[in-house]
One Martini backbone bead per residue (centre of mass of N, CA, C, O) as a GRO file, in nm:
protein
  486
    1MET     BB    1   0.297  -1.249   3.219
    2ALA     BB    2   0.225  -1.301   2.916
    3ASP     BB    3   0.320  -1.520   2.681
    4VAL     BB    4   0.480  -1.513   2.390
    5GLY     BB    5   0.582  -1.775   2.231
    6LEU     BB    6   0.796  -1.860   1.971
    7GLY     BB    7   0.729  -2.142   2.022
    8PHE     BB    8   0.608  -2.515   2.050
    9SER     BB    9   0.680  -2.596   2.395
   10ASP     BB   10   0.439  -2.527   2.578
   11ARG     BB   11   0.327  -2.687   2.902
   12SER     BB   12   0.149  -2.501   3.025
   13ALA     BB   13  -0.176  -2.447   3.158
   14SER     BB   14  -0.205  -2.166   3.131
   15VAL     BB   15  -0.447  -1.904   3.002
   16LEU     BB   16  -0.369  -1.552   2.971
   17THR     BB   17  -0.439  -1.539   2.655
   18ARG     BB   18  -0.508  -1.508   2.349
   19ASN     BB   19  -0.394  -1.798   2.206
   20LYS     BB   20  -0.189  -1.830   2.478
   21HIS     BB   21  -0.013  -1.613   2.314
   22GLU     BB   22   0.122  -1.310   2.196
   23THR     BB   23   0.147  -1.435   1.904
   24ARG     BB   24  -0.132  -1.604   1.842
   25ASP     BB   25  -0.094  -1.929   1.776
   26GLY     BB   26  -0.286  -2.150   1.921
   27ASN     BB   27  -0.079  -2.344   2.088
   28TYR     BB   28  -0.108  -2.685   2.224
   29ILE     BB   29  -0.009  -2.907   2.478
   30GLN     BB   30  -0.149  -3.255   2.470
   31PRO     BB   31  -0.060  -3.570   2.545
   32THR     BB   32  -0.356  -3.718   2.519
   33PHE     BB   33  -0.392  -3.596   2.214
   34THR     BB   34  -0.428  -3.837   2.017
   35PHE     BB   35  -0.538  -3.990   1.743
   36ASP     BB   36  -0.640  -4.248   1.890
   37ALA     BB   37  -0.798  -4.089   2.135
   38ALA     BB   38  -0.974  -3.839   2.013
   39GLY     BB   39  -1.245  -3.997   1.946
   40GLY     BB   40  -1.325  -3.973   2.274
   41MET     BB   41  -1.460  -3.700   2.250
   42LYS     BB   42  -1.654  -3.546   2.514
   43GLY     BB   43  -1.887  -3.432   2.706
   44ASP     BB   44  -1.914  -3.269   3.029
   45GLN     BB   45  -2.207  -3.301   3.194
   46ALA     BB   46  -2.112  -3.237   3.504
   47PHE     BB   47  -2.019  -2.960   3.392
   48VAL     BB   48  -2.155  -2.665   3.554
   49ALA     BB   49  -2.107  -2.357   3.379
   50THR     BB   50  -2.266  -2.066   3.487
   51PHE     BB   51  -2.410  -1.757   3.357
   52SER     BB   52  -2.459  -1.410   3.277
   53GLY     BB   53  -2.464  -1.374   2.940
   54ASP     BB   54  -2.272  -1.259   2.683
   55VAL     BB   55  -2.006  -1.376   2.450
   56GLN     BB   56  -1.707  -1.280   2.249
   57GLY     BB   57  -1.483  -1.400   2.397
   58SER     BB   58  -1.238  -1.577   2.547
   59PRO     BB   59  -1.129  -1.788   2.758
   60LEU     BB   60  -0.962  -1.830   3.073
   61TYR     BB   61  -0.663  -1.962   3.258
   62MET     BB   62  -0.567  -2.041   3.608
   63GLU     BB   63  -0.400  -2.260   3.799
   64ASP     BB   64  -0.331  -2.032   4.032
   65GLY     BB   65  -0.586  -1.933   4.174
   66PRO     BB   66  -0.814  -1.918   4.379
   67ALA     BB   67  -0.687  -2.069   4.650
   68GLY     BB   68  -0.486  -2.232   4.445
   69LYS     BB   69  -0.701  -2.274   4.222
   70GLY     BB   70  -0.837  -2.343   3.945
   71ALA     BB   71  -0.952  -2.100   3.681
   72PHE     BB   72  -1.205  -1.946   3.513
   73PHE     BB   73  -1.252  -1.671   3.268
   74ILE     BB   74  -1.528  -1.436   3.226
   75ALA     BB   75  -1.661  -1.199   2.979
   76THR     BB   76  -1.925  -0.970   2.935
   77THR     BB   77  -2.152  -0.751   2.771
   78SER     BB   78  -2.257  -0.669   3.079
   79ASN     BB   79  -1.982  -0.633   3.262
   80ASP     BB   80  -1.908  -0.923   3.355
   81VAL     BB   81  -1.692  -1.095   3.585
   82TYR     BB   82  -1.569  -1.438   3.599
   83ALA     BB   83  -1.506  -1.696   3.837
   84LEU     BB   84  -1.439  -2.049   3.780
   85ASP     BB   85  -1.443  -2.357   3.874
   86GLU     BB   86  -1.265  -2.622   3.735
   87THR     BB   87  -1.451  -2.861   3.849
   88THR     BB   88  -1.765  -2.739   3.887
   89GLY     BB   89  -1.827  -2.422   3.781
   90ALA     BB   90  -1.841  -2.241   4.003
   91VAL     BB   91  -1.880  -1.941   4.148
   92VAL     BB   92  -1.633  -1.745   4.298
   93TRP     BB   93  -1.664  -1.468   4.129
   94GLN     BB   94  -1.812  -1.132   4.087
   95HIS     BB   95  -1.778  -0.846   3.849
   96ASN     BB   96  -1.879  -0.512   3.793
   97ILE     BB   97  -1.771  -0.226   3.592
   98GLY     BB   98  -2.056  -0.133   3.481
   99PRO     BB   99  -2.276  -0.001   3.285
  100ALA     BB  100  -2.414  -0.122   3.000
  101PRO     BB  101  -2.470  -0.033   2.703
  102GLY     BB  102  -2.741  -0.070   2.491
  103VAL     BB  103  -2.602   0.131   2.293
  104THR     BB  104  -2.385   0.332   2.119
  105GLY     BB  105  -2.509   0.632   1.994
  106VAL     BB  106  -2.449   0.621   1.643
  107GLY     BB  107  -2.650   0.407   1.470
  108CYS     BB  108  -2.469   0.145   1.525
  109GLY     BB  109  -2.443  -0.199   1.551
  110SER     BB  110  -2.445  -0.565   1.672
  111ILE     BB  111  -2.414  -0.514   1.990
  112ALA     BB  112  -2.614  -0.625   2.281
  113PRO     BB  113  -2.464  -0.512   2.485
  114VAL     BB  114  -2.169  -0.265   2.516
  115GLY     BB  115  -1.929  -0.399   2.666
  116ILE     BB  116  -1.753  -0.670   2.693
  117ILE     BB  117  -1.590  -0.810   2.394
  118SER     BB  118  -1.321  -0.899   2.477
  119THR     BB  119  -1.019  -1.039   2.559
  120PRO     BB  120  -0.850  -1.074   2.817
  121VAL     BB  121  -0.577  -1.034   3.066
  122ILE     BB  122  -0.309  -1.199   3.252
  123ASP     BB  123  -0.116  -1.133   3.549
  124ALA     BB  124   0.057  -1.346   3.745
  125ALA     BB  125   0.242  -1.173   3.928
  126SER     BB  126  -0.014  -0.972   4.024
  127ARG     BB  127  -0.290  -1.106   4.008
  128THR     BB  128  -0.425  -0.991   3.721
  129ILE     BB  129  -0.719  -0.877   3.551
  130PHE     BB  130  -0.774  -0.741   3.228
  131VAL     BB  131  -1.032  -0.506   3.127
  132ALA     BB  132  -1.253  -0.394   2.851
  133GLY     BB  133  -1.519  -0.132   2.844
  134GLY     BB  134  -1.826  -0.015   2.812
  135VAL     BB  135  -1.984   0.283   2.958
  136GLY     BB  136  -2.340   0.356   3.049
  137ASP     BB  137  -2.645   0.354   2.885
  138ALA     BB  138  -2.923   0.299   2.690
  139ALA     BB  139  -2.807   0.529   2.463
  140THR     BB  140  -2.483   0.517   2.546
  141ILE     BB  141  -2.148   0.572   2.526
  142MET     BB  142  -1.939   0.736   2.779
  143HIS     BB  143  -1.713   0.508   2.830
  144HIS     BB  144  -1.371   0.387   2.822
  145GLU     BB  145  -1.256   0.109   3.016
  146VAL     BB  146  -0.984   0.001   3.234
  147HIS     BB  147  -0.945  -0.296   3.425
  148ALA     BB  148  -0.826  -0.415   3.760
  149LEU     BB  149  -0.833  -0.750   3.885
  150ASN     BB  150  -0.842  -0.962   4.134
  151VAL     BB  151  -0.816  -1.307   4.104
  152ASP     BB  152  -0.917  -1.380   4.404
  153THR     BB  153  -1.176  -1.147   4.433
  154GLY     BB  154  -1.239  -0.898   4.207
  155ALA     BB  155  -1.102  -0.658   4.295
  156GLU     BB  156  -1.001  -0.348   4.260
  157ARG     BB  157  -0.733  -0.182   4.179
  158LEU     BB  158  -0.527   0.054   4.258
  159GLY     BB  159  -0.586   0.316   4.014
  160TRP     BB  160  -0.845   0.197   3.916
  161PRO     BB  161  -0.958   0.292   3.641
  162VAL     BB  162  -0.910   0.367   3.295
  163ASP     BB  163  -0.993   0.650   3.099
  164VAL     BB  164  -0.951   0.652   2.754
  165SER     BB  165  -1.137   0.891   2.656
  166THR     BB  166  -0.905   1.118   2.751
  167LEU     BB  167  -0.714   1.054   2.534
  168THR     BB  168  -0.430   1.143   2.334
  169ALA     BB  169  -0.276   1.189   2.029
  170PRO     BB  170  -0.076   1.265   1.810
  171GLY     BB  171  -0.186   1.588   1.702
  172GLY     BB  172  -0.453   1.605   1.893
  173ILE     BB  173  -0.608   1.346   1.902
  174THR     BB  174  -0.932   1.245   1.967
  175PHE     BB  175  -1.182   1.060   2.142
  176ASN     BB  176  -1.471   0.895   2.008
  177THR     BB  177  -1.651   0.726   2.209
  178PRO     BB  178  -1.919   0.610   2.070
  179ALA     BB  179  -1.756   0.517   1.796
  180GLN     BB  180  -1.601   0.327   1.962
  181ASN     BB  181  -1.440  -0.010   1.964
  182GLN     BB  182  -1.369  -0.299   2.184
  183ARG     BB  183  -1.256  -0.617   2.032
  184GLY     BB  184  -0.973  -0.665   2.081
  185ALA     BB  185  -0.742  -0.820   2.230
  186LEU     BB  186  -0.546  -0.811   2.494
  187SER     BB  187  -0.211  -0.692   2.584
  188LEU     BB  188   0.104  -0.820   2.748
  189VAL     BB  189   0.416  -0.628   2.734
  190ASN     BB  190   0.658  -0.540   2.938
  191GLY     BB  191   0.428  -0.401   3.137
  192ILE     BB  192   0.231  -0.346   2.889
  193LEU     BB  193  -0.087  -0.233   2.803
  194TYR     BB  194  -0.281  -0.327   2.515
  195VAL     BB  195  -0.549  -0.133   2.347
  196PRO     BB  196  -0.780  -0.180   2.097
  197TYR     BB  197  -0.946   0.021   1.828
  198GLY     BB  198  -1.256   0.084   1.666
  199GLY     BB  199  -1.557   0.017   1.528
  200HIS     BB  200  -1.871  -0.034   1.421
  201ALA     BB  201  -2.106  -0.193   1.277
  202GLY     BB  202  -2.125   0.019   0.975
  203ASP     BB  203  -1.928   0.268   0.988
  204CYS     BB  204  -1.997   0.498   1.186
  205ASN     BB  205  -1.880   0.778   1.203
  206ARG     BB  206  -1.569   0.926   1.364
  207TYR     BB  207  -1.335   0.706   1.361
  208ARG     BB  208  -1.047   0.516   1.485
  209GLY     BB  209  -0.746   0.385   1.517
  210TRP     BB  210  -0.636   0.236   1.828
  211VAL     BB  211  -0.358   0.244   2.080
  212GLU     BB  212  -0.335   0.170   2.412
  213ALA     BB  213  -0.103   0.261   2.679
  214ILE     BB  214  -0.027   0.079   2.994
  215LYS     BB  215   0.116   0.089   3.299
  216ILE     BB  216   0.069  -0.146   3.545
  217ALA     BB  217   0.249  -0.014   3.782
  218ASP     BB  218   0.138   0.282   3.646
  219PRO     BB  219  -0.170   0.407   3.536
  220THR     BB  220  -0.071   0.713   3.483
  221GLN     BB  221   0.086   0.577   3.248
  222THR     BB  222   0.010   0.705   2.926
  223ALA     BB  223  -0.070   0.615   2.579
  224ALA     BB  224  -0.107   0.696   2.214
  225TRP     BB  225  -0.229   0.560   1.902
  226ALA     BB  226  -0.331   0.699   1.582
  227THR     BB  227  -0.473   0.730   1.307
  228GLY     BB  228  -0.470   0.952   1.029
  229GLY     BB  229  -0.750   0.836   0.963
  230ILE     BB  230  -1.064   0.759   0.890
  231GLY     BB  231  -1.104   0.480   1.054
  232GLU     BB  232  -0.879   0.235   1.053
  233GLY     BB  233  -0.947  -0.011   1.219
  234ILE     BB  234  -0.888  -0.214   1.524
  235TRP     BB  235  -1.092  -0.528   1.521
  236ALA     BB  236  -0.974  -0.789   1.560
  237THR     BB  237  -1.028  -1.047   1.782
  238GLY     BB  238  -0.711  -1.130   1.829
  239GLY     BB  239  -0.558  -0.868   1.802
  240LEU     BB  240  -0.218  -0.853   1.906
  241ALA     BB  241   0.088  -0.918   1.798
  242SER     BB  242   0.411  -1.065   1.924
  243THR     BB  243   0.782  -1.067   1.983
  244GLY     BB  244   0.841  -0.877   2.261
  245ASP     BB  245   0.814  -0.593   2.085
  246GLY     BB  246   0.547  -0.511   2.138
  247VAL     BB  247   0.312  -0.448   1.870
  248LEU     BB  248   0.091  -0.581   1.600
  249ALA     BB  249  -0.103  -0.396   1.392
  250ILE     BB  250  -0.424  -0.389   1.206
  251THR     BB  251  -0.579  -0.212   0.959
  252GLY     BB  252  -0.828  -0.052   0.789
  253ASN     BB  253  -1.039   0.153   0.646
  254ASN     BB  254  -1.076   0.439   0.465
  255LEU     BB  255  -1.369   0.626   0.459
  256ASP     BB  256  -1.257   0.861   0.246
  257ALA     BB  257  -1.066   0.763   0.027
  258THR     BB  258  -0.788   0.865   0.010
  259PRO     BB  259  -0.522   0.934  -0.215
  260VAL     BB  260  -0.355   0.932   0.046
  261HIS     BB  261  -0.165   0.764   0.252
  262LEU     BB  262  -0.195   0.685   0.586
  263ASP     BB  263  -0.328   0.397   0.779
  264SER     BB  264  -0.430   0.200   0.582
  265GLU     BB  265  -0.382  -0.124   0.532
  266GLU     BB  266  -0.188  -0.194   0.796
  267VAL     BB  267   0.116  -0.262   0.946
  268VAL     BB  268   0.197  -0.184   1.296
  269HIS     BB  269   0.470  -0.103   1.504
  270ILE     BB  270   0.423  -0.096   1.858
  271ARG     BB  271   0.619   0.063   2.096
  272GLY     BB  272   0.594   0.082   2.399
  273MET     BB  273   0.457   0.406   2.433
  274ALA     BB  274   0.326   0.433   2.141
  275GLN     BB  275   0.559   0.376   1.924
  276VAL     BB  276   0.665   0.481   1.583
  277ASP     BB  277   0.857   0.351   1.311
  278ARG     BB  278   0.826   0.445   0.974
  279THR     BB  279   1.070   0.285   0.851
  280THR     BB  280   1.014  -0.024   1.000
  281GLY     BB  281   0.685  -0.008   1.115
  282ILE     BB  282   0.567  -0.044   0.806
  283PHE     BB  283   0.289  -0.199   0.622
  284PHE     BB  284   0.170  -0.198   0.267
  285PRO     BB  285  -0.017  -0.236   0.004
  286SER     BB  286  -0.061  -0.115  -0.322
  287SER     BB  287  -0.386  -0.189  -0.292
  288TRP     BB  288  -0.515   0.003  -0.074
  289HIS     BB  289  -0.722   0.177  -0.230
  290ASP     BB  290  -0.901  -0.057  -0.333
  291MET     BB  291  -0.966  -0.162  -0.049
  292ASP     BB  292  -1.107   0.087   0.053
  293ALA     BB  293  -1.336   0.101  -0.172
  294ALA     BB  294  -1.425  -0.230  -0.113
  295ASP     BB  295  -1.409  -0.325   0.185
  296LEU     BB  296  -1.096  -0.482   0.216
  297ASP     BB  297  -0.984  -0.520   0.503
  298PHE     BB  298  -0.703  -0.602   0.673
  299GLY     BB  299  -0.837  -0.583   0.978
  300SER     BB  300  -1.015  -0.855   0.984
  301SER     BB  301  -0.734  -0.968   1.079
  302SER     BB  302  -0.508  -1.099   1.259
  303GLY     BB  303  -0.199  -1.177   1.359
  304VAL     BB  304   0.100  -1.399   1.336
  305VAL     BB  305   0.364  -1.541   1.530
  306PHE     BB  306   0.674  -1.715   1.424
  307SER     BB  307   0.895  -1.976   1.401
  308LEU     BB  308   1.165  -2.062   1.138
  309PRO     BB  309   1.380  -2.277   1.087
  310GLY     BB  310   1.595  -2.176   0.811
  311ALA     BB  311   1.501  -1.891   0.799
  312THR     BB  312   1.499  -1.562   0.620
  313PRO     BB  313   1.382  -1.492   0.860
  314SER     BB  314   1.292  -1.669   1.168
  315ILE     BB  315   1.091  -1.434   1.226
  316LEU     BB  316   0.735  -1.427   1.173
  317MET     BB  317   0.463  -1.280   0.987
  318ALA     BB  318   0.116  -1.335   0.953
  319ALA     BB  319  -0.117  -1.203   0.697
  320VAL     BB  320  -0.476  -1.149   0.628
  321ALA     BB  321  -0.709  -1.040   0.394
  322LYS     BB  322  -1.025  -0.970   0.262
  323SER     BB  323  -0.897  -0.988  -0.036
  324GLY     BB  324  -0.699  -1.268  -0.010
  325LEU     BB  325  -0.430  -1.178   0.107
  326PHE     BB  326  -0.108  -1.319   0.175
  327PHE     BB  327   0.147  -1.259   0.432
  328LEU     BB  328   0.496  -1.232   0.470
  329LEU     BB  329   0.684  -1.099   0.750
  330ASP     BB  330   0.917  -0.868   0.894
  331PRO     BB  331   0.892  -0.744   1.213
  332ALA     BB  332   1.174  -0.581   1.217
  333ASN     BB  333   1.102  -0.511   0.891
  334LEU     BB  334   0.826  -0.425   0.710
  335GLY     BB  335   0.903  -0.226   0.433
  336GLY     BB  336   0.652  -0.098   0.355
  337MET     BB  337   0.564  -0.088   0.045
  338ASP     BB  338   0.576  -0.410  -0.046
  339GLY     BB  339   0.759  -0.547   0.213
  340TYR     BB  340   0.740  -0.838   0.150
  341LEU     BB  341   0.836  -1.174   0.133
  342THR     BB  342   0.534  -1.292   0.083
  343GLN     BB  343   0.279  -1.365  -0.168
  344LEU     BB  344  -0.078  -1.471  -0.152
  345ILE     BB  345  -0.358  -1.627  -0.288
  346VAL     BB  346  -0.658  -1.751  -0.087
  347ALA     BB  347  -0.896  -1.551  -0.185
  348GLY     BB  348  -1.163  -1.383  -0.232
  349GLY     BB  349  -1.371  -1.155  -0.194
  350GLY     BB  350  -1.441  -1.136   0.158
  351GLY     BB  351  -1.257  -1.349   0.287
  352THR     BB  352  -1.124  -1.260   0.583
  353ARG     BB  353  -1.185  -1.344   0.944
  354GLY     BB  354  -0.992  -1.313   1.252
  355ALA     BB  355  -0.762  -1.585   1.390
  356PRO     BB  356  -0.480  -1.690   1.329
  357VAL     BB  357  -0.272  -1.983   1.324
  358ALA     BB  358   0.019  -2.173   1.452
  359TYR     BB  359   0.211  -2.472   1.338
  360ARG     BB  360   0.396  -2.778   1.403
  361THR     BB  361   0.524  -3.052   1.223
  362ALA     BB  362   0.687  -3.312   1.068
  363LEU     BB  363   0.620  -3.166   0.776
  364ALA     BB  364   0.527  -2.865   0.885
  365THR     BB  365   0.446  -2.521   0.864
  366TYR     BB  366   0.147  -2.349   0.978
  367VAL     BB  367  -0.128  -2.149   0.856
  368LEU     BB  368  -0.454  -2.091   1.009
  369PHE     BB  369  -0.783  -2.026   0.854
  370THR     BB  370  -1.066  -1.832   0.765
  371ALA     BB  371  -1.254  -1.844   0.445
  372MET     BB  372  -1.390  -1.689   0.177
  373ASN     BB  373  -1.374  -1.780  -0.142
  374ALA     BB  374  -1.137  -2.031  -0.166
  375LEU     BB  375  -1.163  -2.264  -0.378
  376PRO     BB  376  -0.974  -2.169  -0.626
  377TYR     BB  377  -0.710  -2.199  -0.403
  378CYS     BB  378  -0.742  -2.492  -0.373
  379PRO     BB  379  -0.699  -2.798  -0.386
  380ALA     BB  380  -0.761  -3.052  -0.561
  381GLY     BB  381  -1.079  -3.190  -0.444
  382THR     BB  382  -1.220  -2.980  -0.303
  383GLU     BB  383  -1.497  -2.925  -0.135
  384VAL     BB  384  -1.788  -2.782  -0.112
  385SER     BB  385  -1.904  -2.547   0.096
  386PRO     BB  386  -2.214  -2.498   0.239
  387ASN     BB  387  -2.124  -2.195   0.382
  388GLY     BB  388  -1.849  -2.071   0.227
  389ALA     BB  389  -1.651  -2.175   0.436
  390TYR     BB  390  -1.289  -2.200   0.501
  391ALA     BB  391  -1.029  -2.402   0.570
  392VAL     BB  392  -0.690  -2.269   0.573
  393ALA     BB  393  -0.371  -2.409   0.485
  394VAL     BB  394  -0.043  -2.278   0.517
  395ALA     BB  395   0.266  -2.358   0.392
  396ILE     BB  396   0.595  -2.316   0.531
  397THR     BB  397   0.911  -2.253   0.375
  398PRO     BB  398   1.223  -2.246   0.401
  399GLY     BB  399   1.419  -1.942   0.340
  400SER     BB  400   1.554  -1.669   0.106
  401PRO     BB  401   1.282  -1.651   0.125
  402PRO     BB  402   1.009  -1.766   0.229
  403THR     BB  403   0.746  -1.989   0.151
  404ALA     BB  404   0.407  -2.037   0.005
  405LYS     BB  405   0.118  -2.270   0.040
  406VAL     BB  406  -0.163  -2.440  -0.020
  407ALA     BB  407  -0.238  -2.744   0.143
  408TRP     BB  408  -0.543  -2.708   0.269
  409CYS     BB  409  -0.901  -2.775   0.265
  410ASN     BB  410  -1.217  -2.695   0.436
  411THR     BB  411  -1.463  -2.670   0.622
  412GLY     BB  412  -1.588  -2.384   0.787
  413SER     BB  413  -1.583  -2.102   1.028
  414LEU     BB  414  -1.633  -1.813   1.226
  415SER     BB  415  -1.506  -1.958   1.411
  416GLN     BB  416  -1.211  -2.050   1.592
  417PHE     BB  417  -0.895  -2.166   1.623
  418MET     BB  418  -0.713  -2.448   1.748
  419VAL     BB  419  -0.404  -2.626   1.853
  420THR     BB  420  -0.296  -2.965   1.897
  421THR     BB  421  -0.033  -3.149   2.062
  422SER     BB  422   0.158  -3.400   2.220
  423ASP     BB  423   0.483  -3.245   2.170
  424GLY     BB  424   0.474  -3.003   1.920
  425THR     BB  425   0.426  -3.212   1.640
  426HIS     BB  426   0.237  -3.436   1.719
  427ASP     BB  427  -0.089  -3.478   1.669
  428PRO     BB  428  -0.237  -3.271   1.483
  429ILE     BB  429  -0.514  -3.060   1.603
  430ALA     BB  430  -0.792  -2.891   1.471
  431TRP     BB  431  -1.015  -2.674   1.640
  432LEU     BB  432  -1.379  -2.652   1.583
  433ASN     BB  433  -1.687  -2.477   1.546
  434PHE     BB  434  -1.991  -2.642   1.422
  435GLY     BB  435  -2.280  -2.532   1.516
  436GLY     BB  436  -2.185  -2.653   1.824
  437VAL     BB  437  -1.966  -2.849   1.714
  438LEU     BB  438  -1.696  -3.028   1.801
  439ALA     BB  439  -1.399  -3.031   1.596
  440GLY     BB  440  -1.149  -3.243   1.432
  441LEU     BB  441  -0.846  -3.179   1.251
  442ASP     BB  442  -0.605  -3.268   1.048
  443GLY     BB  443  -0.315  -3.077   1.030
  444ASP     BB  444  -0.208  -3.214   0.741
  445THR     BB  445  -0.514  -3.255   0.576
  446GLY     BB  446  -0.819  -3.168   0.709
  447ALA     BB  447  -0.950  -3.399   0.826
  448ILE     BB  448  -1.248  -3.503   0.967
  449PHE     BB  449  -1.241  -3.711   1.291
  450ILE     BB  450  -1.412  -3.518   1.490
  451ARG     BB  451  -1.738  -3.541   1.673
  452ALA     BB  452  -1.897  -3.369   1.942
  453THR     BB  453  -2.249  -3.438   1.973
  454ASP     BB  454  -2.333  -3.446   2.293
  455LEU     BB  455  -2.242  -3.125   2.296
  456ILE     BB  456  -2.404  -2.827   2.249
  457CYS     BB  457  -2.207  -2.512   2.159
  458PRO     BB  458  -2.320  -2.225   2.080
  459ILE     BB  459  -2.182  -1.941   1.936
  460ILE     BB  460  -2.058  -1.610   1.946
  461GLY     BB  461  -1.878  -1.479   1.729
  462MET     BB  462  -1.490  -1.522   1.753
  463ALA     BB  463  -1.424  -1.755   1.927
  464SER     BB  464  -1.195  -1.960   2.106
  465PRO     BB  465  -1.068  -2.226   2.219
  466ILE     BB  466  -0.935  -2.424   2.493
  467ALA     BB  467  -0.651  -2.593   2.653
  468VAL     BB  468  -0.686  -2.801   2.963
  469LYS     BB  469  -0.584  -3.070   3.109
  470GLY     BB  470  -0.753  -3.257   2.891
  471ARG     BB  471  -0.923  -3.005   2.788
  472ILE     BB  472  -1.207  -2.843   2.633
  473LEU     BB  473  -1.298  -2.494   2.601
  474GLN     BB  474  -1.628  -2.346   2.544
  475VAL     BB  475  -1.802  -2.054   2.481
  476ARG     BB  476  -2.127  -1.947   2.572
  477PRO     BB  477  -2.416  -1.830   2.640
  478GLY     BB  478  -2.416  -1.898   2.991
  479ARG     BB  479  -2.167  -2.108   2.906
  480LEU     BB  480  -1.921  -2.356   2.992
  481CYS     BB  481  -1.770  -2.587   2.792
  482SER     BB  482  -1.679  -2.938   2.828
  483TYR     BB  483  -1.404  -3.151   2.713
  484SER     BB  484  -1.317  -3.507   2.692
  485LEU     BB  485  -1.184  -3.809   2.740
  486HIS     BB  486  -1.379  -4.144   2.718
   0.00000   0.00000   0.00000
């Protein structure tokens, strides 16, 4: 099962889920990545890992992969899943889950083909990689399927795939297959696979936010939760954060701008087989209706869960909306409308989208993300970003409740962060792709002090890199790029 990882001390090599842990903290310990050594980061030109197709999700890595050797795993929008040898980059196996639709079939969308868009998840115990993608023809998405593949051979597991297009949610809500889009990373918590759905770019047709739950030991046991309103998609690339008790999803706009709140612009705690306690398991800001009307959806970014010793509560969730509002929440009791612990403005309208990360240094605990229109809320002296995107680090201070402030800003990118430390707190480096160049930022100041310009690796979508055994891996269409200290 993918590690929940509420602390920042995990030294395991495998990366089985998006952002390393189901908390989505994006935090990696790499002892060789010290400030002194990191300037020697360069591309590994001899590592030639190629495949066919475009990629929107992040790569994964299993240390004890096929034949007991480490392997990277890539899933493409053409519905191909690859296992690649960690040393040579050679293809170990390839499996196609079915024909990828050429278009959505509902008149909008920005990705073609529309196959696997999300980041898969690996269950180490059963040696299975789970992927979700659209299946159809040149004209439309006919099915949304979840597949379970043997990590050693790529063969489909018995009883799979699960066609989630046939599932219904409480109240008899049915799944509008062509209008739905599976973009958020998959989660695996306590033997249950959670798969989120939203709509396509352009917000066409009558879709909803969905979270499908499948018991991996018996895929005939399925359940679903769907939003009460139209739209309200769960689409952020980082997927669903977890404390180890179900998952925390964030929804987007209600397309009908209803005067009564249904499930738009909210954090919802989905436990077990898609169950929601609306007393403790819902949070939404009082500005929800204005956010609906202005397309400033909360669900543009996933949440991140982390521990903060000395704080009450000590387990926190951070979430940031496209409206530029940043919230600290108690995931055990989300508090209903305006039930936040702390609220902070970090950006102007159109603000944030992506996958925040969290990390701890000797100086502070930070939540780091990319935002547009952030300059007015950044510390004095922050330079104007040439592309309008900013890396924004919010420092979290223990207390009852904990408090937050913007610690630093620098030029950002729509690609997403990960963070390495040498031992859990020291040598914090935030890694980001700037137009194909891998860059490292000082985690305490935001200063860019590493630029690996010898290997250009332009990405599409909002993938994040991963760190594995002294290497950084970043996926681009047709290639997995590797960097290490030289």
